[in-house]
Backbone bond lengths (Angstrom), bond angles and torsions (degrees), N, CA, C in turn:
res aa  C-N    CA-C-N  psi(-1)  N-CA   C-N-CA  omega(-1)  CA-C   N-CA-C  phi
1 M - - - 1.416 - - 1.488 107.84 -
2 Y 1.281 116.75 138.12 1.499 124.61 177.52 1.547 106.45 -70.68
3 Q 1.504 115.56 134.47 1.378 120.03 171.80 1.461 104.07 -141.60
4 I 1.384 113.06 153.79 1.394 120.89 178.92 1.549 110.72 -108.90
5 T 1.266 122.74 161.47 1.432 129.97 176.54 1.578 106.43 -126.19
6 K 1.328 117.66 171.75 1.432 116.79 168.89 1.436 118.92 -61.75
7 D 1.372 117.45 -16.93 1.328 122.35 178.71 1.615 118.27 -94.88
8 T 1.303 110.58 -6.63 1.498 117.42 174.35 1.549 108.42 -59.16
9 I 1.362 112.98 136.50 1.478 117.31 176.40 1.598 105.38 -80.25
10 V 1.370 111.59 139.23 1.350 123.53 -177.11 1.539 114.01 -52.40
11 Y 1.384 110.91 -46.94 1.463 119.64 179.04 1.569 111.30 -57.14
12 D 1.326 117.01 -42.43 1.356 121.58 179.00 1.606 112.45 -59.11
13 I 1.258 114.85 -38.15 1.463 121.83 177.08 1.502 110.41 -65.68
14 M 1.276 114.59 -39.96 1.587 119.19 178.36 1.467 110.43 -65.91
15 V 1.307 120.66 -34.55 1.410 124.01 178.19 1.480 113.17 -76.96
16 N 1.378 118.28 -43.17 1.518 123.94 -176.38 1.500 114.88 -83.61
17 A 1.358 116.08 -27.84 1.542 120.96 -172.24 1.468 107.47 -148.67
18 P 1.409 116.39 61.90 1.481 121.90 -177.49 1.535 111.90 -57.22
19 A 1.302 117.86 -25.22 1.427 121.64 -176.65 1.627 113.77 -65.23
20 T 1.336 112.20 -16.51 1.453 120.07 -179.95 1.572 109.14 -79.30
21 Q 1.337 123.83 -9.63 1.354 125.93 -179.48 1.517 115.28 -46.00
22 P 1.314 123.37 -42.79 1.445 121.90 -178.57 1.527 113.04 -62.46
23 L 1.349 116.47 -29.82 1.439 121.73 -178.56 1.541 107.84 -67.83
24 F 1.264 120.00 -36.08 1.448 126.71 -179.35 1.589 104.87 -73.98
25 L 1.292 115.51 -50.30 1.497 117.77 -177.46 1.627 110.57 -60.24
26 E 1.198 119.71 -37.30 1.494 121.57 -176.60 1.548 111.72 -64.58
27 I 1.285 116.45 -24.32 1.476 120.05 175.44 1.400 115.05 -99.86
28 G 1.353 117.83 9.58 1.508 121.11 171.54 1.550 113.18 98.85
29 M 1.253 116.60 6.73 1.479 115.80 -178.31 1.640 107.84 -94.54
30 H 1.310 108.26 83.41 1.471 114.69 -176.31 1.405 116.66 -91.32
31 C 1.267 120.76 -0.59 1.452 127.80 -173.09 1.507 110.14 -105.75
32 L 1.372 116.93 48.18 1.468 120.06 -171.11 1.504 113.73 -72.75
33 G 1.358 117.49 -16.89 1.452 120.59 177.66 1.525 113.33 -109.43
34 C 1.287 118.22 7.56 1.412 116.98 -174.38 1.482 110.29 -87.55
35 A 1.325 116.88 175.31 1.557 124.79 -173.96 1.543 107.99 -53.73
36 F 1.307 119.68 -40.59 1.417 122.72 -173.65 1.560 111.56 -63.33
37 A 1.350 116.01 -38.31 1.421 123.79 176.73 1.554 116.78 -56.50
38 T 1.405 110.44 -33.54 1.525 113.91 -177.71 1.514 111.65 -77.80
39 G 1.328 118.78 -6.26 1.521 111.93 -177.67 1.617 105.46 -139.35
40 E 1.283 118.22 4.02 1.465 120.95 -171.68 1.582 107.59 -105.30
41 S 1.448 113.19 126.99 1.440 116.19 175.89 1.494 113.22 -71.81
42 V 1.277 113.62 172.66 1.450 121.11 176.01 1.490 109.69 -62.39
43 E 1.358 118.27 -44.88 1.449 124.10 175.13 1.482 114.01 -53.00
44 Q 1.440 116.67 -51.61 1.417 119.76 176.48 1.547 114.23 -61.01
45 A 1.272 115.80 -39.56 1.477 118.88 176.48 1.488 111.09 -64.17
46 C 1.244 120.56 -44.45 1.459 121.97 178.68 1.585 108.31 -62.72
47 M 1.229 116.45 -47.38 1.426 118.34 -178.33 1.547 110.58 -56.08
48 A 1.357 117.25 -41.01 1.483 122.95 177.94 1.457 110.94 -65.25
49 H 1.252 121.24 -27.92 1.535 127.09 -175.32 1.467 114.30 -103.27
50 G 1.371 118.17 1.22 1.427 122.36 -179.68 1.561 112.97 65.11
51 V 1.332 115.58 40.29 1.508 121.74 178.30 1.457 108.90 -115.23
52 E 1.383 118.30 136.79 1.402 119.46 173.54 1.532 116.37 -67.92
53 V 1.223 118.39 123.51 1.506 118.90 -164.55 1.634 112.22 -68.98
54 E 1.238 115.43 -44.65 1.573 119.51 -176.64 1.540 113.20 -59.22
55 P 1.383 119.89 -43.90 1.484 119.06 177.88 1.573 110.33 -68.32
56 F 1.343 116.78 -34.88 1.375 119.52 -174.57 1.527 105.45 -71.79
57 V 1.296 122.87 -44.98 1.444 125.85 -179.04 1.547 107.21 -58.31
58 A 1.318 113.78 -45.74 1.451 114.15 175.15 1.517 118.68 -59.61
59 K 1.265 115.94 -37.26 1.502 123.39 176.80 1.485 107.84 -61.28
60 V 1.395 113.92 -53.42 1.487 116.42 -175.52 1.557 110.78 -61.88
61 N 1.366 114.96 -43.13 1.567 113.45 179.06 1.469 110.60 -68.89
62 A 1.309 124.73 -27.48 1.458 124.12 175.34 1.510 106.92 -71.32
63 F 1.228 122.11 -42.18 1.539 123.55 174.71 1.544 109.91 -57.01
64 I 1.309 115.34 -45.96 1.484 117.96 -178.35 1.447 111.76 -64.04
65 A 1.405 116.71 -44.23 1.501 118.29 177.02 1.554 112.86 -58.76
66 A 1.365 108.21 -51.08 1.495 114.87 -173.90 1.498 113.59 -65.18
67 N 1.305 120.07 -22.68 1.491 122.10 -173.88 1.534 111.24 -113.53
68 G 1.391 116.72 -2.23 1.452 119.56 174.64 1.573 109.85 64.91
69 V 1.314 121.55 33.39 1.424 123.71 179.92 1.550 110.96 -101.54
70 G 1.193 113.81 162.48 1.553 118.08 178.46 1.582 107.38 111.83
71 A 1.394 107.73 165.65 1.409 119.72 -175.58 1.624 108.57 -68.99
């Protein structure tokens, strides 16, 4: 099963689990395909958007597990 960590690059998530995009959009991460996404970790993105990383990672992983998405 695909899982992310705080060190996972945002772009990699968009490639491997694109169905998670709404979770990123709802917390203000609208630039999922921009240059930052190709080199920015989930932790860095969360810091930039004022979101606590651990609860967000847990939410994304729960979504992935519940919906069977991901590489």
